[in-house]
All heavy atoms as TSV, in Angstrom:
chain	resi	resn	atom	element	x	y	z
A	1	MET	N	N	83.416	130.200	-25.481
A	1	MET	CA	C	82.872	131.321	-24.691
A	1	MET	C	C	81.377	131.182	-24.509
A	1	MET	O	O	80.714	132.147	-24.098
A	1	MET	CB	C	83.128	132.633	-25.327
A	1	MET	CG	C	84.569	133.065	-25.452
A	1	MET	SD	S	85.361	133.280	-23.911
A	1	MET	CE	C	86.882	132.574	-24.352
A	2	LYS	N	N	80.834	129.994	-24.681
A	2	LYS	CA	C	79.377	129.814	-24.539
A	2	LYS	C	C	78.953	130.127	-23.133
A	2	LYS	O	O	77.872	130.686	-22.956
A	2	LYS	CB	C	78.955	128.428	-24.972
A	2	LYS	CG	C	79.100	128.186	-26.422
A	2	LYS	CD	C	78.617	126.786	-26.841
A	2	LYS	CE	C	78.762	126.608	-28.329
A	2	LYS	NZ	N	78.272	125.306	-28.768
A	3	ASN	N	N	79.694	129.797	-22.121
A	3	ASN	CA	C	79.281	130.089	-20.733
A	3	ASN	C	C	79.248	131.599	-20.533
A	3	ASN	O	O	78.303	132.106	-19.916
A	3	ASN	CB	C	80.288	129.465	-19.778
A	3	ASN	CG	C	80.186	127.963	-19.741
A	3	ASN	OD1	O	79.222	127.346	-20.215
A	3	ASN	ND2	N	81.232	127.293	-19.215
A	4	LEU	N	N	80.222	132.320	-20.979
A	4	LEU	CA	C	80.319	133.773	-20.836
A	4	LEU	C	C	79.086	134.394	-21.518
A	4	LEU	O	O	78.388	135.232	-20.958
A	4	LEU	CB	C	81.595	134.344	-21.313
A	4	LEU	CG	C	81.716	135.885	-21.327
A	4	LEU	CD1	C	81.552	136.389	-19.891
A	4	LEU	CD2	C	83.065	136.308	-21.840
A	5	ILE	N	N	78.852	133.965	-22.742
A	5	ILE	CA	C	77.720	134.513	-23.516
A	5	ILE	C	C	76.355	134.210	-22.791
A	5	ILE	O	O	75.554	135.087	-22.727
A	5	ILE	CB	C	77.755	133.960	-24.963
A	5	ILE	CG1	C	78.988	134.540	-25.705
A	5	ILE	CG2	C	76.432	134.279	-25.687
A	5	ILE	CD1	C	79.224	133.836	-27.020
A	6	ALA	N	N	76.219	133.042	-22.304
A	6	ALA	CA	C	75.016	132.673	-21.580
A	6	ALA	C	C	74.830	133.514	-20.300
A	6	ALA	O	O	73.744	133.990	-20.032
A	6	ALA	CB	C	75.017	131.191	-21.207
A	7	GLU	N	N	75.895	133.707	-19.553
A	7	GLU	CA	C	75.828	134.515	-18.370
A	7	GLU	C	C	75.595	136.030	-18.667
A	7	GLU	O	O	74.879	136.695	-17.936
A	7	GLU	CB	C	77.068	134.355	-17.488
A	7	GLU	CG	C	77.289	132.963	-16.971
A	7	GLU	CD	C	76.170	132.427	-16.106
A	7	GLU	OE1	O	75.365	133.195	-15.525
A	7	GLU	OE2	O	76.022	131.191	-15.946
A	8	MET	N	N	76.148	136.497	-19.793
A	8	MET	CA	C	75.862	137.827	-20.210
A	8	MET	C	C	74.368	137.994	-20.457
A	8	MET	O	O	73.770	138.960	-20.029
A	8	MET	CB	C	76.646	138.149	-21.504
A	8	MET	CG	C	78.141	138.386	-21.306
A	8	MET	SD	S	79.026	138.562	-22.870
A	8	MET	CE	C	78.307	140.046	-23.505
A	9	ALA	N	N	73.714	137.025	-21.175
A	9	ALA	CA	C	72.317	137.094	-21.424
A	9	ALA	C	C	71.541	137.026	-20.083
A	9	ALA	O	O	70.567	137.770	-19.896
A	9	ALA	CB	C	71.915	135.968	-22.317
A	10	ARG	N	N	71.938	136.144	-19.167
A	10	ARG	CA	C	71.194	135.975	-17.946
A	10	ARG	C	C	71.222	137.236	-17.054
A	10	ARG	O	O	70.275	137.550	-16.448
A	10	ARG	CB	C	71.781	134.818	-17.201
A	10	ARG	CG	C	71.112	134.370	-15.917
A	10	ARG	CD	C	71.615	133.085	-15.321
A	10	ARG	NE	N	71.330	131.991	-16.190
A	10	ARG	CZ	C	72.242	131.111	-16.739
A	10	ARG	NH1	N	73.500	131.225	-16.396
A	10	ARG	NH2	N	71.869	130.164	-17.525
A	11	TYR	N	N	72.371	137.895	-17.073
A	11	TYR	CA	C	72.585	139.048	-16.179
A	11	TYR	C	C	72.423	140.384	-16.911
A	11	TYR	O	O	72.582	141.464	-16.305
A	11	TYR	CB	C	73.920	139.001	-15.479
A	11	TYR	CG	C	73.968	137.929	-14.398
A	11	TYR	CD1	C	74.417	136.687	-14.729
A	11	TYR	CD2	C	73.520	138.257	-13.139
A	11	TYR	CE1	C	74.428	135.690	-13.729
A	11	TYR	CE2	C	73.541	137.283	-12.130
A	11	TYR	CZ	C	74.006	135.991	-12.455
A	11	TYR	OH	O	73.979	135.071	-11.482
A	12	GLY	N	N	72.074	140.344	-18.196
A	12	GLY	CA	C	71.832	141.602	-18.963
A	12	GLY	C	C	73.101	142.381	-19.229
A	12	GLY	O	O	73.012	143.605	-19.424
A	13	VAL	N	N	74.216	141.718	-19.313
A	13	VAL	CA	C	75.502	142.365	-19.703
A	13	VAL	C	C	75.594	142.385	-21.202
A	13	VAL	O	O	75.491	141.340	-21.855
A	13	VAL	CB	C	76.721	141.608	-19.048
A	13	VAL	CG1	C	78.019	142.250	-19.489
A	13	VAL	CG2	C	76.579	141.585	-17.565
A	14	ARG	N	N	75.773	143.578	-21.781
A	14	ARG	CA	C	75.794	143.710	-23.206
A	14	ARG	C	C	77.230	143.839	-23.703
A	14	ARG	O	O	78.149	144.110	-22.925
A	14	ARG	CB	C	75.015	144.909	-23.606
A	14	ARG	CG	C	73.563	144.872	-23.186
A	14	ARG	CD	C	72.898	146.270	-23.242
A	14	ARG	NE	N	73.632	147.190	-22.407
A	14	ARG	CZ	C	73.668	148.517	-22.565
A	14	ARG	NH1	N	72.967	149.047	-23.570
A	14	ARG	NH2	N	74.312	149.233	-21.755
A	15	ILE	N	N	77.437	143.603	-24.985
A	15	ILE	CA	C	78.766	143.731	-25.589
A	15	ILE	C	C	79.233	145.178	-25.352
A	15	ILE	O	O	80.444	145.330	-25.017
A	15	ILE	CB	C	78.690	143.429	-27.111
A	15	ILE	CG1	C	78.496	141.914	-27.221
A	15	ILE	CG2	C	79.909	143.901	-27.807
A	15	ILE	CD1	C	78.272	141.397	-28.643
A	16	VAL	N	N	78.368	146.149	-25.436
A	16	VAL	CA	C	78.846	147.505	-25.247
A	16	VAL	C	C	79.359	147.691	-23.775
A	16	VAL	O	O	80.231	148.544	-23.571
A	16	VAL	CB	C	77.712	148.505	-25.585
A	16	VAL	CG1	C	76.566	148.468	-24.623
A	16	VAL	CG2	C	78.252	149.943	-25.710
A	17	ASP	N	N	78.787	146.986	-22.832
A	17	ASP	CA	C	79.264	147.075	-21.447
A	17	ASP	C	C	80.761	146.552	-21.377
A	17	ASP	O	O	81.538	147.170	-20.673
A	17	ASP	CB	C	78.348	146.252	-20.490
A	17	ASP	CG	C	76.968	146.789	-20.492
A	17	ASP	OD1	O	76.737	147.997	-20.583
A	17	ASP	OD2	O	76.058	145.929	-20.374
A	18	ILE	N	N	80.983	145.424	-21.976
A	18	ILE	CA	C	82.315	144.901	-22.013
A	18	ILE	C	C	83.272	145.808	-22.756
A	18	ILE	O	O	84.423	146.055	-22.370
A	18	ILE	CB	C	82.343	143.462	-22.530
A	18	ILE	CG1	C	81.637	142.552	-21.538
A	18	ILE	CG2	C	83.794	142.951	-22.716
A	18	ILE	CD1	C	81.466	141.149	-21.933
A	19	GLN	N	N	82.803	146.296	-23.900
A	19	GLN	CA	C	83.588	147.219	-24.717
A	19	GLN	C	C	83.991	148.457	-23.897
A	19	GLN	O	O	85.174	148.852	-23.905
A	19	GLN	CB	C	82.737	147.675	-25.909
A	19	GLN	CG	C	83.320	148.759	-26.765
A	19	GLN	CD	C	82.361	149.262	-27.764
A	19	GLN	OE1	O	81.303	148.760	-28.022
A	19	GLN	NE2	N	82.723	150.407	-28.437
A	20	SER	N	N	83.094	148.990	-23.177
A	20	SER	CA	C	83.367	150.189	-22.298
A	20	SER	C	C	84.360	149.830	-21.244
A	20	SER	O	O	85.264	150.548	-20.961
A	20	SER	CB	C	82.021	150.718	-21.754
A	20	SER	OG	O	82.290	151.751	-20.874
A	21	LEU	N	N	84.155	148.701	-20.615
A	21	LEU	CA	C	85.062	148.239	-19.526
A	21	LEU	C	C	86.486	148.060	-20.010
A	21	LEU	O	O	87.431	148.510	-19.370
A	21	LEU	CB	C	84.555	146.946	-18.884
A	21	LEU	CG	C	85.371	146.343	-17.773
A	21	LEU	CD1	C	85.297	147.182	-16.536
A	21	LEU	CD2	C	84.927	144.905	-17.504
A	22	LEU	N	N	86.654	147.419	-21.186
A	22	LEU	CA	C	87.940	147.104	-21.685
A	22	LEU	C	C	88.544	148.230	-22.550
A	22	LEU	O	O	89.691	148.138	-22.971
A	22	LEU	CB	C	87.879	145.823	-22.523
A	22	LEU	CG	C	87.431	144.551	-21.763
A	22	LEU	CD1	C	87.468	143.387	-22.721
A	22	LEU	CD2	C	88.256	144.316	-20.527
A	23	LYS	N	N	87.741	149.236	-22.827
A	23	LYS	CA	C	88.171	150.335	-23.693
A	23	LYS	C	C	88.679	149.852	-25.029
A	23	LYS	O	O	89.825	150.118	-25.424
A	23	LYS	CB	C	89.175	151.216	-22.954
A	23	LYS	CG	C	88.610	151.850	-21.684
A	23	LYS	CD	C	89.617	152.740	-21.029
A	23	LYS	CE	C	89.132	153.347	-19.722
A	23	LYS	NZ	N	87.843	153.104	-19.166
A	24	CYS	N	N	87.842	149.089	-25.716
A	24	CYS	CA	C	88.236	148.571	-27.068
A	24	CYS	C	C	87.027	148.707	-27.925
A	24	CYS	O	O	85.916	149.134	-27.562
A	24	CYS	CB	C	88.686	147.112	-26.920
A	24	CYS	SG	S	87.442	145.961	-26.291
A	25	SER	N	N	87.144	148.225	-29.183
A	25	SER	CA	C	86.031	148.297	-30.094
A	25	SER	C	C	85.059	147.224	-29.919
A	25	SER	O	O	85.342	146.131	-29.368
A	25	SER	CB	C	86.580	148.286	-31.556
A	25	SER	OG	O	87.012	146.984	-31.857
A	26	GLU	N	N	83.812	147.410	-30.443
A	26	GLU	CA	C	82.803	146.394	-30.413
A	26	GLU	C	C	83.278	145.157	-31.206
A	26	GLU	O	O	83.035	144.021	-30.784
A	26	GLU	CB	C	81.492	146.907	-31.065
A	26	GLU	CG	C	80.413	145.840	-31.092
A	26	GLU	CD	C	79.176	146.419	-31.789
A	26	GLU	OE1	O	79.008	147.631	-31.997
A	26	GLU	OE2	O	78.344	145.563	-32.177
A	27	ARG	N	N	83.936	145.379	-32.302
A	27	ARG	CA	C	84.434	144.285	-33.147
A	27	ARG	C	C	85.407	143.425	-32.337
A	27	ARG	O	O	85.423	142.205	-32.459
A	27	ARG	CB	C	85.137	144.881	-34.382
A	27	ARG	CG	C	85.507	143.811	-35.392
A	27	ARG	CD	C	84.266	143.415	-36.190
A	27	ARG	NE	N	84.394	141.968	-36.515
A	27	ARG	CZ	C	83.434	141.121	-36.388
A	27	ARG	NH1	N	82.282	141.420	-35.930
A	27	ARG	NH2	N	83.630	139.896	-36.739
A	28	THR	N	N	86.307	144.060	-31.572
A	28	THR	CA	C	87.299	143.313	-30.773
A	28	THR	C	C	86.544	142.388	-29.740
A	28	THR	O	O	86.899	141.249	-29.646
A	28	THR	CB	C	88.205	144.246	-30.031
A	28	THR	OG1	O	89.004	144.997	-30.986
A	28	THR	CG2	C	89.147	143.546	-29.100
A	29	VAL	N	N	85.532	142.940	-29.108
A	29	VAL	CA	C	84.780	142.123	-28.120
A	29	VAL	C	C	84.102	140.998	-28.857
A	29	VAL	O	O	84.165	139.819	-28.397
A	29	VAL	CB	C	83.772	142.962	-27.347
A	29	VAL	CG1	C	82.882	142.076	-26.450
A	29	VAL	CG2	C	84.453	144.032	-26.553
A	30	ARG	N	N	83.473	141.247	-29.969
A	30	ARG	CA	C	82.829	140.162	-30.765
A	30	ARG	C	C	83.801	139.115	-31.207
A	30	ARG	O	O	83.536	137.923	-31.138
A	30	ARG	CB	C	82.089	140.750	-32.015
A	30	ARG	CG	C	80.862	141.506	-31.621
A	30	ARG	CD	C	80.076	141.966	-32.863
A	30	ARG	NE	N	78.964	142.790	-32.474
A	30	ARG	CZ	C	77.815	142.413	-32.023
A	30	ARG	NH1	N	77.632	141.132	-31.840
A	30	ARG	NH2	N	76.833	143.251	-31.718
A	31	ASN	N	N	85.005	139.532	-31.678
A	31	ASN	CA	C	86.017	138.541	-32.070
A	31	ASN	C	C	86.418	137.690	-30.907
A	31	ASN	O	O	86.616	136.453	-31.015
A	31	ASN	CB	C	87.265	139.247	-32.627
A	31	ASN	CG	C	87.035	139.818	-34.016
A	31	ASN	OD1	O	86.110	139.423	-34.738
A	31	ASN	ND2	N	87.852	140.775	-34.444
A	32	LYS	N	N	86.513	138.247	-29.717
A	32	LYS	CA	C	86.912	137.499	-28.565
A	32	LYS	C	C	85.804	136.576	-28.133
A	32	LYS	O	O	86.083	135.379	-27.724
A	32	LYS	CB	C	87.363	138.436	-27.448
A	32	LYS	CG	C	88.657	139.104	-27.796
A	32	LYS	CD	C	89.082	140.115	-26.675
A	32	LYS	CE	C	90.377	140.814	-27.157
A	32	LYS	NZ	N	91.355	140.986	-26.103
A	33	LEU	N	N	84.574	136.963	-28.197
A	33	LEU	CA	C	83.425	136.131	-27.800
A	33	LEU	C	C	83.254	134.977	-28.785
A	33	LEU	O	O	82.749	133.912	-28.424
A	33	LEU	CB	C	82.162	136.971	-27.735
A	33	LEU	CG	C	82.044	137.908	-26.510
A	33	LEU	CD1	C	80.801	138.785	-26.651
A	33	LEU	CD2	C	82.062	137.163	-25.235
A	34	ASN	N	N	83.649	135.192	-30.011
A	34	ASN	CA	C	83.566	134.146	-31.071
A	34	ASN	C	C	84.791	133.328	-31.166
A	34	ASN	O	O	84.975	132.543	-32.139
A	34	ASN	CB	C	83.212	134.832	-32.420
A	34	ASN	CG	C	81.825	135.369	-32.442
A	34	ASN	OD1	O	80.937	134.843	-31.821
A	34	ASN	ND2	N	81.669	136.524	-33.151
A	35	ASN	N	N	85.727	133.435	-30.211
A	35	ASN	CA	C	86.978	132.673	-30.185
A	35	ASN	C	C	87.891	132.961	-31.353
A	35	ASN	O	O	88.692	132.123	-31.723
A	35	ASN	CB	C	86.679	131.150	-30.073
A	35	ASN	CG	C	86.197	130.805	-28.716
A	35	ASN	OD1	O	86.675	131.330	-27.694
A	35	ASN	ND2	N	85.241	129.904	-28.655
A	36	GLU	N	N	87.736	134.090	-31.986
A	36	GLU	CA	C	88.661	134.491	-33.083
A	36	GLU	C	C	89.928	135.159	-32.503
A	36	GLU	O	O	90.956	135.094	-33.156
A	36	GLU	CB	C	87.952	135.436	-34.058
A	36	GLU	CG	C	86.800	134.735	-34.817
A	36	GLU	CD	C	85.959	135.672	-35.618
A	36	GLU	OE1	O	86.468	136.776	-35.942
A	36	GLU	OE2	O	84.819	135.314	-35.874
A	37	ARG	N	N	89.806	135.678	-31.307
A	37	ARG	CA	C	90.903	136.256	-30.556
A	37	ARG	C	C	90.656	135.825	-29.101
A	37	ARG	O	O	89.551	135.554	-28.696
A	37	ARG	CB	C	90.948	137.778	-30.686
A	37	ARG	CG	C	91.244	138.195	-32.116
A	37	ARG	CD	C	91.423	139.693	-32.219
A	37	ARG	NE	N	92.485	140.198	-31.354
A	37	ARG	CZ	C	92.624	141.454	-30.952
A	37	ARG	NH1	N	91.721	142.298	-31.339
A	37	ARG	NH2	N	93.627	141.797	-30.182
A	38	ASP	N	N	91.762	135.882	-28.325
A	38	ASP	CA	C	91.675	135.494	-26.929
A	38	ASP	C	C	91.567	136.719	-26.030
A	38	ASP	O	O	92.113	137.751	-26.294
A	38	ASP	CB	C	92.934	134.718	-26.458
A	38	ASP	CG	C	93.008	133.362	-27.121
A	38	ASP	OD1	O	91.976	132.724	-27.410
A	38	ASP	OD2	O	94.142	132.908	-27.371
A	39	PHE	N	N	90.785	136.527	-24.912
A	39	PHE	CA	C	90.822	137.539	-23.840
A	39	PHE	C	C	92.162	137.363	-23.103
A	39	PHE	O	O	92.614	136.241	-22.929
A	39	PHE	CB	C	89.665	137.306	-22.833
A	39	PHE	CG	C	88.329	137.803	-23.327
A	39	PHE	CD1	C	87.421	136.820	-23.860
A	39	PHE	CD2	C	87.979	139.068	-23.279
A	39	PHE	CE1	C	86.164	137.249	-24.337
A	39	PHE	CE2	C	86.728	139.506	-23.733
A	39	PHE	CZ	C	85.836	138.542	-24.224
A	40	THR	N	N	92.794	138.441	-22.742
A	40	THR	CA	C	93.972	138.334	-21.878
A	40	THR	C	C	93.539	138.023	-20.456
A	40	THR	O	O	92.353	138.169	-20.124
A	40	THR	CB	C	94.766	139.671	-21.926
A	40	THR	OG1	O	93.941	140.656	-21.241
A	40	THR	CG2	C	95.163	140.106	-23.281
A	41	ILE	N	N	94.510	137.591	-19.680
A	41	ILE	CA	C	94.169	137.269	-18.276
A	41	ILE	C	C	93.656	138.521	-17.546
A	41	ILE	O	O	92.612	138.466	-16.898
A	41	ILE	CB	C	95.339	136.626	-17.550
A	41	ILE	CG1	C	95.569	135.200	-18.172
A	41	ILE	CG2	C	95.100	136.547	-16.089
A	41	ILE	CD1	C	96.824	134.519	-17.713
A	42	PRO	N	N	94.319	139.663	-17.718
A	42	PRO	CA	C	93.752	140.901	-17.032
A	42	PRO	C	C	92.380	141.247	-17.510
A	42	PRO	O	O	91.513	141.679	-16.753
A	42	PRO	CB	C	94.802	141.959	-17.396
A	42	PRO	CG	C	96.062	141.230	-17.671
A	42	PRO	CD	C	95.640	139.950	-18.285
A	43	GLU	N	N	92.067	141.038	-18.789
A	43	GLU	CA	C	90.761	141.277	-19.320
A	43	GLU	C	C	89.694	140.363	-18.714
A	43	GLU	O	O	88.626	140.799	-18.291
A	43	GLU	CB	C	90.697	141.189	-20.865
A	43	GLU	CG	C	91.427	142.277	-21.636
A	43	GLU	CD	C	91.488	142.034	-23.080
A	43	GLU	OE1	O	91.420	140.851	-23.536
A	43	GLU	OE2	O	91.712	143.026	-23.829
A	44	ALA	N	N	90.059	139.114	-18.697
A	44	ALA	CA	C	89.162	138.102	-18.074
A	44	ALA	C	C	88.864	138.405	-16.617
A	44	ALA	O	O	87.697	138.351	-16.146
A	44	ALA	CB	C	89.743	136.721	-18.172
A	45	LEU	N	N	89.923	138.795	-15.915
A	45	LEU	CA	C	89.724	139.082	-14.441
A	45	LEU	C	C	88.866	140.354	-14.300
A	45	LEU	O	O	87.968	140.404	-13.414
A	45	LEU	CB	C	91.082	139.340	-13.768
A	45	LEU	CG	C	91.885	138.047	-13.571
A	45	LEU	CD1	C	93.294	138.443	-13.130
A	45	LEU	CD2	C	91.248	137.171	-12.572
A	46	LYS	N	N	89.037	141.358	-15.152
A	46	LYS	CA	C	88.305	142.562	-15.065
A	46	LYS	C	C	86.839	142.288	-15.369
A	46	LYS	O	O	85.948	142.800	-14.687
A	46	LYS	CB	C	88.891	143.601	-16.082
A	46	LYS	CG	C	88.290	144.998	-15.913
A	46	LYS	CD	C	88.944	145.924	-16.901
A	46	LYS	CE	C	90.207	146.526	-16.368
A	46	LYS	NZ	N	90.651	147.682	-17.212
A	47	ILE	N	N	86.518	141.473	-16.360
A	47	ILE	CA	C	85.147	141.117	-16.715
A	47	ILE	C	C	84.494	140.333	-15.573
A	47	ILE	O	O	83.367	140.647	-15.143
A	47	ILE	CB	C	85.095	140.281	-18.053
A	47	ILE	CG1	C	85.488	141.200	-19.216
A	47	ILE	CG2	C	83.721	139.673	-18.253
A	47	ILE	CD1	C	85.795	140.402	-20.506
A	48	ARG	N	N	85.202	139.353	-15.054
A	48	ARG	CA	C	84.657	138.542	-13.945
A	48	ARG	C	C	84.419	139.401	-12.741
A	48	ARG	O	O	83.360	139.350	-12.138
A	48	ARG	CB	C	85.637	137.417	-13.647
A	48	ARG	CG	C	85.093	136.284	-12.744
A	48	ARG	CD	C	85.100	136.567	-11.248
A	48	ARG	NE	N	86.399	136.985	-10.746
A	48	ARG	CZ	C	87.332	136.220	-10.286
A	48	ARG	NH1	N	87.161	134.916	-10.196
A	48	ARG	NH2	N	88.469	136.702	-9.823
A	49	ASN	N	N	85.434	140.177	-12.297
A	49	ASN	CA	C	85.306	141.023	-11.134
A	49	ASN	C	C	84.198	142.089	-11.207
A	49	ASN	O	O	83.528	142.407	-10.242
A	49	ASN	CB	C	86.589	141.622	-10.774
A	49	ASN	CG	C	87.660	140.623	-10.370
A	49	ASN	OD1	O	87.411	139.459	-10.055
A	49	ASN	ND2	N	88.904	141.020	-10.436
A	50	THR	N	N	84.016	142.573	-12.396
A	50	THR	CA	C	82.985	143.663	-12.621
A	50	THR	C	C	81.591	143.123	-12.740
A	50	THR	O	O	80.663	143.627	-12.111
A	50	THR	CB	C	83.335	144.458	-13.833
A	50	THR	OG1	O	84.612	145.044	-13.694
A	50	THR	CG2	C	82.344	145.622	-14.056
A	51	PHE	N	N	81.383	142.097	-13.547
A	51	PHE	CA	C	80.049	141.639	-13.884
A	51	PHE	C	C	79.625	140.322	-13.213
A	51	PHE	O	O	78.432	140.061	-13.023
A	51	PHE	CB	C	79.891	141.480	-15.408
A	51	PHE	CG	C	80.128	142.795	-16.177
A	51	PHE	CD1	C	81.223	142.938	-17.012
A	51	PHE	CD2	C	79.314	143.830	-15.986
A	51	PHE	CE1	C	81.436	144.072	-17.722
A	51	PHE	CE2	C	79.499	145.068	-16.703
A	51	PHE	CZ	C	80.593	145.170	-17.521
A	52	PHE	N	N	80.600	139.436	-12.947
A	52	PHE	CA	C	80.268	138.104	-12.456
A	52	PHE	C	C	81.125	137.697	-11.271
A	52	PHE	O	O	81.852	136.716	-11.325
A	52	PHE	CB	C	80.458	137.086	-13.579
A	52	PHE	CG	C	79.806	137.454	-14.856
A	52	PHE	CD1	C	80.554	137.990	-15.960
A	52	PHE	CD2	C	78.425	137.427	-15.056
A	52	PHE	CE1	C	79.974	138.375	-17.121
A	52	PHE	CE2	C	77.801	137.844	-16.267
A	52	PHE	CZ	C	78.601	138.290	-17.301
A	53	PRO	N	N	81.156	138.495	-10.189
A	53	PRO	CA	C	82.065	138.245	-9.082
A	53	PRO	C	C	81.947	136.900	-8.399
A	53	PRO	O	O	82.910	136.426	-7.845
A	53	PRO	CB	C	81.804	139.386	-8.151
A	53	PRO	CG	C	80.458	139.872	-8.445
A	53	PRO	CD	C	80.266	139.611	-9.916
A	54	GLY	N	N	80.808	136.226	-8.466
A	54	GLY	CA	C	80.700	134.964	-7.771
A	54	GLY	C	C	81.026	133.758	-8.622
A	54	GLY	O	O	80.921	132.654	-8.201
A	55	MET	N	N	81.493	133.987	-9.848
A	55	MET	CA	C	81.776	132.892	-10.750
A	55	MET	C	C	83.228	132.705	-10.971
A	55	MET	O	O	84.017	133.633	-10.847
A	55	MET	CB	C	81.095	133.153	-12.145
A	55	MET	CG	C	79.575	133.248	-11.998
A	55	MET	SD	S	78.855	133.518	-13.618
A	55	MET	CE	C	77.184	133.801	-13.072
A	56	SER	N	N	83.610	131.506	-11.331
A	56	SER	CA	C	85.037	131.213	-11.579
A	56	SER	C	C	85.472	131.618	-13.007
A	56	SER	O	O	84.646	131.525	-13.922
A	56	SER	CB	C	85.354	129.740	-11.329
A	56	SER	OG	O	84.817	128.947	-12.426
A	57	ILE	N	N	86.676	131.957	-13.113
A	57	ILE	CA	C	87.276	132.265	-14.424
A	57	ILE	C	C	87.180	131.057	-15.299
A	57	ILE	O	O	86.899	131.148	-16.523
A	57	ILE	CB	C	88.740	132.738	-14.242
A	57	ILE	CG1	C	88.813	134.060	-13.598
A	57	ILE	CG2	C	89.537	132.737	-15.591
A	57	ILE	CD1	C	88.393	135.243	-14.407
A	58	GLU	N	N	87.473	129.897	-14.766
A	58	GLU	CA	C	87.500	128.619	-15.524
A	58	GLU	C	C	86.133	128.375	-16.147
A	58	GLU	O	O	86.032	127.961	-17.299
A	58	GLU	CB	C	87.885	127.467	-14.646
A	58	GLU	CG	C	89.340	127.508	-14.163
A	58	GLU	CD	C	89.547	128.392	-12.908
A	58	GLU	OE1	O	88.534	128.848	-12.346
A	58	GLU	OE2	O	90.710	128.558	-12.502
A	59	TYR	N	N	85.085	128.630	-15.391
A	59	TYR	CA	C	83.763	128.413	-15.887
A	59	TYR	C	C	83.377	129.451	-16.980
A	59	TYR	O	O	82.953	129.123	-18.080
A	59	TYR	CB	C	82.690	128.507	-14.765
A	59	TYR	CG	C	81.277	128.645	-15.293
A	59	TYR	CD1	C	80.622	127.597	-15.862
A	59	TYR	CD2	C	80.593	129.889	-15.219
A	59	TYR	CE1	C	79.330	127.719	-16.345
A	59	TYR	CE2	C	79.349	130.067	-15.696
A	59	TYR	CZ	C	78.664	128.959	-16.284
A	59	TYR	OH	O	77.421	129.116	-16.749
A	60	LEU	N	N	83.607	130.703	-16.660
A	60	LEU	CA	C	83.188	131.793	-17.612
A	60	LEU	C	C	83.904	131.714	-18.932
A	60	LEU	O	O	83.337	131.891	-20.015
A	60	LEU	CB	C	83.449	133.149	-17.004
A	60	LEU	CG	C	82.477	133.617	-15.950
A	60	LEU	CD1	C	82.964	134.922	-15.300
A	60	LEU	CD2	C	81.095	133.806	-16.528
A	61	PHE	N	N	85.212	131.401	-18.903
A	61	PHE	CA	C	85.996	131.425	-20.113
A	61	PHE	C	C	86.375	130.047	-20.672
A	61	PHE	O	O	87.277	129.895	-21.492
A	61	PHE	CB	C	87.282	132.261	-19.860
A	61	PHE	CG	C	86.875	133.724	-19.602
A	61	PHE	CD1	C	86.641	134.209	-18.346
A	61	PHE	CD2	C	86.771	134.611	-20.693
A	61	PHE	CE1	C	86.305	135.497	-18.057
A	61	PHE	CE2	C	86.382	135.934	-20.450
A	61	PHE	CZ	C	86.183	136.391	-19.143
A	62	ALA	N	N	85.581	129.023	-20.255
A	62	ALA	CA	C	85.786	127.720	-20.862
A	62	ALA	C	C	85.502	127.755	-22.299
A	62	ALA	O	O	84.581	128.425	-22.763
A	62	ALA	CB	C	84.897	126.708	-20.142
A	63	THR	N	N	86.265	127.028	-23.091
A	63	THR	CA	C	86.034	126.991	-24.519
A	63	THR	C	C	84.907	126.027	-24.862
A	63	THR	O	O	84.385	126.112	-25.962
A	63	THR	CB	C	87.348	126.623	-25.298
A	63	THR	OG1	O	87.812	125.412	-24.786
A	63	THR	CG2	C	88.326	127.752	-25.150
A	64	GLU	N	N	84.624	125.081	-23.946
A	64	GLU	CA	C	83.479	124.178	-24.144
A	64	GLU	C	C	82.607	124.229	-22.939
A	64	GLU	O	O	83.141	124.224	-21.806
A	64	GLU	CB	C	84.000	122.784	-24.358
A	64	GLU	CG	C	84.786	122.536	-25.599
A	64	GLU	CD	C	85.270	121.115	-25.711
A	64	GLU	OE1	O	84.652	120.244	-25.175
A	64	GLU	OE2	O	86.287	120.907	-26.441
A	65	PRO	N	N	81.299	124.283	-23.103
A	65	PRO	CA	C	80.423	124.282	-21.924
A	65	PRO	C	C	80.622	123.016	-21.106
A	65	PRO	O	O	80.930	121.986	-21.639
A	65	PRO	CB	C	78.981	124.329	-22.547
A	65	PRO	CG	C	79.148	124.762	-23.921
A	65	PRO	CD	C	80.508	124.331	-24.359
A	66	GLU	N	N	80.469	123.175	-19.779
A	66	GLU	CA	C	80.602	122.045	-18.918
A	66	GLU	C	C	79.603	120.976	-19.297
A	66	GLU	O	O	78.476	121.214	-19.603
A	66	GLU	CB	C	80.413	122.436	-17.456
A	66	GLU	CG	C	81.558	123.331	-16.977
A	66	GLU	CD	C	81.641	123.482	-15.523
A	66	GLU	OE1	O	81.022	122.643	-14.819
A	66	GLU	OE2	O	82.193	124.422	-15.058
A	67	GLY	N	N	80.059	119.678	-19.265
A	67	GLY	CA	C	79.210	118.591	-19.585
A	67	GLY	C	C	79.318	118.121	-21.010
A	67	GLY	O	O	78.948	117.002	-21.350
A	68	GLU	N	N	79.902	118.897	-21.867
A	68	GLU	CA	C	80.160	118.499	-23.239
A	68	GLU	C	C	81.466	117.744	-23.330
A	68	GLU	O	O	82.434	118.180	-22.793
A	68	GLU	CB	C	80.215	119.712	-24.211
A	68	GLU	CG	C	78.832	120.161	-24.598
A	68	GLU	CD	C	78.856	121.135	-25.702
A	68	GLU	OE1	O	79.838	121.139	-26.513
A	68	GLU	OE2	O	77.894	121.896	-25.868
A	69	ASP	N	N	81.415	116.699	-24.050
A	69	ASP	CA	C	82.662	115.857	-24.182
A	69	ASP	C	C	83.437	116.365	-25.420
A	69	ASP	O	O	82.836	116.782	-26.394
A	69	ASP	CB	C	82.328	114.387	-24.394
A	69	ASP	CG	C	81.715	113.755	-23.157
A	69	ASP	OD1	O	82.138	114.168	-22.064
A	69	ASP	OD2	O	80.847	112.878	-23.302
A	70	LYS	N	N	84.774	116.276	-25.295
A	70	LYS	CA	C	85.606	116.623	-26.419
A	70	LYS	C	C	85.518	115.506	-27.438
A	70	LYS	O	O	85.444	114.340	-27.114
A	70	LYS	CB	C	87.061	116.805	-25.951
A	70	LYS	CG	C	87.254	117.994	-25.084
A	70	LYS	CD	C	88.719	118.178	-24.763
A	70	LYS	CE	C	88.971	119.377	-23.880
A	70	LYS	NZ	N	90.336	119.538	-23.525
A	71	PRO	N	N	85.607	115.828	-28.702
A	71	PRO	CA	C	85.629	114.752	-29.771
A	71	PRO	C	C	86.859	113.929	-29.593
A	71	PRO	O	O	87.955	114.371	-29.175
A	71	PRO	CB	C	85.660	115.545	-31.088
A	71	PRO	CG	C	85.771	116.946	-30.763
A	71	PRO	CD	C	85.700	117.114	-29.277
A	72	ALA	N	N	86.704	112.589	-29.901
A	72	ALA	CA	C	87.846	111.673	-29.752
A	72	ALA	C	C	88.845	111.834	-30.846
A	72	ALA	O	O	88.628	112.369	-31.856
A	72	ALA	CB	C	87.271	110.245	-29.728
């Protein structure tokens, strides 16, 4: 979720904003941002459409930042 976290910082989107949008706890959002739990597809679409409409889902919710190679 490094891309999502970076874009949140760039655009001033806070955890509380996502919490409010998804109607869940702060802990739940933190767990999802830390890859301890997954965002559902509807949640990902809601976040993208609300806060980052010009960005792709694939970019925002990539588990590895673009340009980083996977370990062999």
